C-alpha positions as CSV (number, residue, x, y, z in Angstrom):
1,M,-103.3,-6.5,-5.4
2,T,-101.5,-3.2,-6.0
3,L,-100.9,-1.9,-9.5
4,V,-97.6,0.0,-9.9
5,H,-96.5,1.8,-13.1
6,M,-92.8,1.9,-13.8
7,F,-91.2,4.5,-16.2
8,P,-87.7,3.9,-17.7
9,G,-85.0,6.6,-17.9
10,Q,-82.0,7.5,-20.0
11,G,-80.5,4.5,-21.7
12,S,-83.9,3.2,-22.9
13,Q,-83.8,5.4,-26.0
14,R,-83.8,4.0,-29.5
15,V,-84.5,5.3,-33.0
16,G,-88.2,4.6,-33.7
17,M,-89.4,4.7,-30.2
18,G,-92.9,5.8,-29.6
19,G,-94.1,4.5,-32.9
20,E,-97.8,5.3,-33.5
21,L,-98.1,7.4,-30.3
22,F,-97.0,10.5,-32.1
23,A,-99.8,10.3,-34.6
24,R,-102.3,9.4,-31.8
25,F,-101.6,12.5,-29.7
26,P,-100.9,15.3,-32.1
27,E,-101.9,18.1,-29.7
28,R,-99.5,16.9,-27.0
29,V,-96.7,16.4,-29.6
30,A,-97.3,20.0,-30.9
31,E,-97.1,21.2,-27.3
32,A,-93.8,19.4,-26.8
33,D,-92.4,20.9,-30.0
34,R,-93.3,24.4,-28.7
35,V,-91.6,23.8,-25.4
36,L,-88.4,22.3,-27.0
37,G,-88.1,24.3,-30.2
38,Y,-87.7,21.3,-32.4
39,S,-89.7,18.3,-33.6
40,I,-89.7,15.6,-31.0
41,G,-91.4,13.2,-33.4
42,E,-88.6,13.6,-35.9
43,L,-86.0,13.1,-33.2
44,C,-87.5,9.9,-31.8
45,L,-88.7,8.3,-35.0
46,R,-85.8,9.2,-37.4
47,D,-83.0,11.0,-35.5
48,P,-81.7,12.5,-38.8
49,R,-79.0,14.6,-37.0
50,E,-77.9,11.7,-34.7
51,Q,-78.8,13.7,-31.5
52,L,-80.8,11.0,-29.7
53,G,-77.8,9.8,-27.8
54,R,-76.9,13.2,-26.4
55,T,-78.2,13.9,-22.9
56,E,-79.8,17.2,-23.7
57,F,-82.0,15.4,-26.3
58,T,-82.2,12.0,-24.8
59,Q,-84.0,13.0,-21.6
60,P,-86.8,15.1,-23.2
61,A,-87.3,12.3,-25.8
62,V,-87.7,9.6,-23.2
63,Y,-89.9,11.8,-21.1
64,V,-92.3,12.5,-24.0
65,V,-92.5,8.8,-25.1
66,N,-93.1,7.7,-21.5
67,A,-95.8,10.4,-21.1
68,L,-97.5,9.5,-24.4
69,S,-97.5,5.8,-23.3
70,Y,-99.2,6.7,-20.1
71,A,-101.8,8.9,-21.9
72,A,-102.5,5.9,-24.2
73,A,-103.0,3.6,-21.2
74,R,-105.5,6.0,-19.7
75,A,-107.3,6.7,-23.0
76,D,-107.6,2.9,-23.6
77,G,-109.3,2.5,-20.2
78,R,-106.6,0.5,-18.5
79,P,-106.7,0.6,-14.7
80,A,-105.1,3.6,-13.0
81,P,-102.1,2.8,-10.9
82,A,-102.1,2.8,-7.1
83,A,-98.5,4.0,-7.1
84,A,-95.7,4.7,-9.5
85,V,-91.9,4.7,-9.7
86,G,-89.4,5.8,-12.3
87,H,-85.7,5.2,-12.9
88,S,-83.8,8.4,-12.8
89,L,-85.4,10.6,-15.5
90,G,-88.4,8.3,-15.4
91,E,-89.2,9.6,-11.9
92,Y,-90.5,12.8,-13.7
93,N,-93.0,10.7,-15.6
94,A,-94.2,9.0,-12.4
95,L,-94.7,12.5,-10.9
96,E,-96.5,13.8,-14.0
97,A,-98.8,10.8,-13.9
98,A,-99.5,11.6,-10.2
99,G,-100.4,15.2,-11.1
100,V,-97.4,16.9,-9.5
101,F,-97.0,19.0,-12.6
102,G,-98.6,19.0,-16.1
103,F,-97.1,17.5,-19.2
104,A,-95.6,20.7,-20.5
105,E,-94.2,21.9,-17.2
106,G,-92.6,18.5,-16.6
107,L,-91.0,18.7,-20.0
108,R,-89.6,22.1,-19.2
109,L,-88.1,20.7,-16.1
110,V,-86.7,17.7,-17.8
111,A,-85.1,19.8,-20.6
112,A,-83.5,22.1,-18.0
113,R,-82.3,19.1,-16.0
114,A,-80.8,17.6,-19.2
115,E,-79.0,20.8,-20.1
116,A,-77.5,21.1,-16.6
117,M,-76.4,17.4,-16.6
118,S,-75.0,17.6,-20.1
119,R,-72.5,20.3,-19.0
120,V,-70.7,17.8,-16.7
121,T,-68.7,15.9,-19.2
122,D,-65.5,14.7,-17.5
123,G,-66.7,11.3,-16.6
124,G,-68.7,8.2,-17.4
125,M,-70.5,5.2,-15.9
126,C,-70.1,1.4,-15.9
127,A,-72.4,-1.4,-15.2
128,V,-70.8,-4.0,-12.8
129,I,-72.4,-7.4,-13.0
130,G,-71.9,-10.3,-10.6
131,M,-70.3,-8.5,-7.7
132,D,-71.9,-7.4,-4.4
133,E,-72.2,-3.6,-4.0
134,A,-70.5,-3.7,-0.6
135,V,-67.6,-5.5,-2.1
136,I,-67.4,-2.9,-4.9
137,R,-67.2,-0.1,-2.4
138,L,-64.6,-1.9,-0.3
139,L,-62.4,-2.6,-3.3
140,L,-62.6,1.0,-4.6
141,R,-61.8,2.4,-1.2
142,R,-58.8,0.1,-0.7
143,A,-57.5,1.1,-4.1
144,G,-57.8,4.8,-3.4
145,L,-60.5,5.2,-6.0
146,E,-62.9,7.2,-3.9
147,T,-63.8,9.5,-6.8
148,V,-65.5,6.5,-8.4
149,E,-68.9,6.1,-6.7
150,V,-71.9,3.8,-6.7
151,A,-74.5,5.6,-8.8
152,N,-77.4,3.1,-9.2
153,H,-78.4,0.2,-7.0
154,N,-80.3,-1.7,-9.8
155,T,-80.3,-5.3,-8.5
156,A,-78.2,-7.3,-6.2
157,D,-76.3,-8.5,-9.2
158,Q,-76.1,-5.2,-11.1
159,T,-74.5,-2.0,-9.7
160,I,-73.7,1.1,-11.7
161,I,-70.6,3.1,-10.9
162,G,-69.6,6.5,-12.1
163,G,-66.6,8.8,-12.0
164,P,-63.8,10.5,-14.0
165,V,-63.0,8.6,-17.1
166,A,-59.4,7.7,-16.2
167,K,-60.3,6.6,-12.7
168,L,-63.3,4.7,-14.1
169,D,-61.1,2.7,-16.4
170,T,-58.8,1.8,-13.6
171,A,-61.8,0.8,-11.4
172,A,-63.2,-1.4,-14.3
173,A,-59.9,-3.3,-14.6
174,L,-59.7,-3.7,-10.8
175,L,-63.2,-5.1,-10.5
176,K,-62.8,-7.5,-13.4
177,E,-59.6,-8.8,-11.9
178,A,-61.3,-9.2,-8.5
179,G,-64.0,-11.4,-10.0
180,A,-66.8,-9.3,-11.4
181,R,-68.5,-11.2,-14.2
182,S,-68.7,-8.1,-16.4
183,V,-67.9,-4.5,-16.3
184,R,-69.4,-2.5,-19.2
185,R,-69.1,1.2,-20.1
186,L,-72.5,2.8,-20.5
187,P,-73.3,5.2,-23.4
188,V,-73.7,8.3,-21.2
189,S,-71.7,11.6,-21.2
190,G,-71.2,12.1,-17.5
191,P,-70.9,10.5,-14.0
192,F,-74.7,10.8,-13.3
193,H,-76.0,10.4,-9.7
194,T,-72.6,10.9,-8.1
195,A,-71.1,13.8,-6.2
196,H,-69.4,15.0,-9.5
197,M,-72.9,16.2,-10.5
198,S,-73.2,18.7,-7.6
199,A,-72.9,21.8,-9.9
200,A,-75.7,20.4,-12.1
201,A,-77.8,19.8,-9.0
202,A,-77.3,23.3,-7.7
203,E,-78.2,24.8,-11.1
204,F,-81.3,22.7,-11.5
205,G,-82.3,23.1,-7.9
206,S,-82.7,26.9,-8.2
207,L,-85.3,26.3,-11.0
208,L,-87.1,23.6,-9.0
209,G,-87.3,26.0,-6.1
210,R,-89.3,28.4,-8.2
211,T,-91.6,25.8,-9.8
212,P,-95.1,25.1,-8.3
213,L,-95.3,21.4,-7.4
214,S,-98.6,19.8,-6.3
215,A,-98.9,17.0,-3.9
216,P,-98.9,13.6,-5.6
217,A,-102.3,12.1,-6.2
218,F,-100.9,8.6,-5.4
219,P,-97.6,7.5,-3.9
220,V,-94.5,8.0,-6.1
221,L,-91.4,6.5,-4.6
222,A,-88.3,8.7,-4.7
223,N,-85.0,7.4,-6.2
224,R,-83.2,9.4,-3.5
225,T,-84.9,7.7,-0.5
226,A,-86.9,4.7,-1.7
227,R,-89.8,6.2,0.1
228,P,-92.9,8.0,-1.2
229,H,-92.4,11.7,-2.0
230,S,-93.9,14.2,0.3
231,A,-95.2,17.5,-1.0
232,E,-93.0,19.5,1.4
233,E,-89.7,17.9,0.2
234,L,-90.3,17.4,-3.5
235,A,-88.0,20.1,-4.7
236,T,-85.2,19.1,-2.3
237,V,-85.4,15.4,-3.0
238,L,-85.5,15.9,-6.8
239,T,-82.5,18.2,-6.6
240,E,-80.5,15.6,-4.6
241,Q,-81.5,12.9,-7.0
242,I,-79.0,14.3,-9.6
243,D,-75.9,13.9,-7.4
244,H,-77.0,10.9,-5.2
245,P,-77.4,7.3,-6.1
246,V,-80.6,5.9,-7.5
247,L,-82.1,3.4,-5.0
248,W,-84.0,1.3,-7.5
249,R,-83.7,-2.1,-5.9
250,Q,-84.6,-0.6,-2.5
251,S,-87.7,1.1,-4.1
252,I,-88.9,-2.1,-5.7
253,E,-88.3,-4.1,-2.5
254,A,-90.2,-1.5,-0.5
255,L,-93.2,-1.9,-2.8
256,L,-93.0,-5.7,-2.6
257,E,-92.7,-5.6,1.2
258,A,-95.9,-3.6,1.3
259,D,-97.7,-6.0,-1.0
260,P,-96.0,-9.2,-2.2
261,D,-98.7,-9.5,-4.9
262,T,-98.0,-6.1,-6.4
263,V,-98.4,-6.1,-10.2
264,F,-95.9,-3.9,-12.1
265,E,-96.5,-2.5,-15.5
266,E,-93.6,-0.8,-17.4
267,L,-94.7,2.1,-19.6
268,G,-92.7,3.8,-22.4
269,D,-90.8,1.9,-25.1
270,S,-88.6,-0.4,-23.0
271,T,-88.5,-3.6,-21.0
272,V,-85.3,-2.8,-19.0
273,L,-87.2,-2.2,-15.8
274,T,-89.2,-5.4,-16.3
275,R,-86.0,-7.3,-16.6
276,M,-84.6,-5.7,-13.4
277,L,-87.9,-6.5,-11.6
278,R,-87.6,-10.2,-12.6
279,A,-84.1,-10.3,-11.2
280,I,-85.2,-8.6,-7.9
281,R,-88.1,-11.1,-7.5
282,T,-85.7,-14.0,-8.1
283,E,-83.2,-12.6,-5.6
284,R,-86.0,-12.3,-3.0
285,A,-87.2,-15.9,-3.6
286,T,-83.7,-17.4,-3.1
287,R,-82.9,-15.6,0.2
């Protein structure tokens, strides 16, 4: 049996997340406050200025809650994972858990990543439910909507697309008419994980290239490749993650292929990845 920890990303945030974790780890919370220049506990627990939904605040907040959740698991004596995976931003928590960087250094990277991504604002994302990803690509190409791209391969039944707002609205109407069960706009500010994020990737990549990164202590699957990170390619693959699709379904399937009895545990303050895992397991059982 293999134990894999999963860490959620942007979209899992909610006011009140983290709960008692902030009181349990005051030194780490104080460290986060120094890095960020504001109270992360206030943001997550009360969000008095309604900032939690803004990318530059969302990503550090989710990172901190995920990291505190992992710290609590270790402090409570729960088993250490044999591998880890994180969805988009959550990949940084998987890497922090594997010792690639420390908590504070990871938070600095996440804050810089969030700032770079928040500057790309002409776009959005939609969740497409009930339509095969290959069909989505074909329909978009036939309609001349190449600027709308597949951004997340979540499950066989759920694909995330992203692109400029006007084109995204046209794509949503097209896919609904073609038989998608649902096409829903996501509460994000940009077309993440598409080629439209290339400027953000270039900006963040220059920082990553100057940051010391250690080899992972255990395998961490990369969103970009659905394969374990290698020490030599960490900076390159993390840079490309910003403007390339998240291969979530492929990553989970790779872990299940290696060990069908893998036990997955979602950390943080969300069950979104657990629900996706359940869908992926059901899809595999019905093939």
